[in-house]
C-alpha positions in Angstrom: 81.0 -35.0 50.5 78.2 -35.7 52.6 79.1 -38.9 55.1 76.7 -41.4 54.8 77.7 -43.7 57.6 76.3 -47.4 57.8 78.7 -50.0 56.6 82.2 -50.7 55.5 81.4 -51.7 52.6 79.5 -48.7 51.8 82.6 -46.5 52.7 84.5 -48.4 50.8 82.6 -47.9 47.8 82.4 -44.0 48.1 86.4 -43.8 48.6 86.5 -44.7 44.7 85.1 -41.7 42.9 87.2 -42.0 39.7 84.8 -45.3 39.0 82.5 -45.3 41.6 78.7 -45.6 40.6 77.5 -43.3 43.8 77.6 -39.2 43.6 76.7 -36.6 45.8 74.6 -33.8 44.3 75.4 -30.3 45.3 71.6 -30.6 47.1 73.0 -33.4 49.3 71.3 -36.3 47.9 73.2 -39.8 46.9 72.6 -41.2 43.8 73.8 -44.0 42.0 74.4 -44.5 38.3 72.1 -47.3 37.0 73.0 -47.6 33.5 73.6 -45.4 30.4 73.0 -45.6 26.8 75.0 -44.1 23.6 74.1 -42.6 20.8 76.2 -41.2 17.6 75.7 -37.8 19.6 75.9 -38.5 23.2 76.0 -40.4 26.2 72.8 -40.4 28.7 73.5 -42.0 32.4 70.3 -43.0 34.5 70.7 -42.6 37.9 68.4 -43.6 40.9 68.5 -41.8 44.5 69.5 -44.4 47.1 67.4 -44.6 50.1 69.0 -48.0 51.6 72.4 -48.6 51.7 72.7 -51.6 49.2 75.4 -53.2 51.0 73.8 -53.4 54.7 70.1 -52.1 54.0 70.5 -49.4 56.7 68.3 -46.3 55.2 70.6 -43.1 54.1 68.1 -41.3 53.3 64.3 -39.9 53.5 62.6 -40.4 50.7 60.3 -37.2 51.4 63.2 -35.2 52.1 64.8 -36.6 48.8 61.7 -35.3 47.0 61.6 -32.1 48.0 65.5 -31.5 47.2 65.0 -32.5 43.9 61.4 -31.2 43.1 60.2 -34.5 42.6 56.7 -35.1 43.3 56.6 -39.1 42.2 58.4 -41.1 45.3 57.6 -44.3 43.6 60.6 -43.6 41.0 63.3 -42.5 43.9 62.8 -45.8 46.0 65.8 -48.3 45.8 
């Protein structure tokens, strides 16, 4: 796993992968699951790229790099 270093609270949150809402994709981008919806046939998960640490506010990822890695062109949808 890529090590996003900032504060102990964030490091602790990353250490619980079975219940963590954070995940690092194969492209190296860190995402946070922000919600889900269930239908009779499936469950859909909604994820947002994490730009700033939700615990201390340190910038963890550059939005331009995230956009390039995810092939997104709308940076407003990437920011947390």
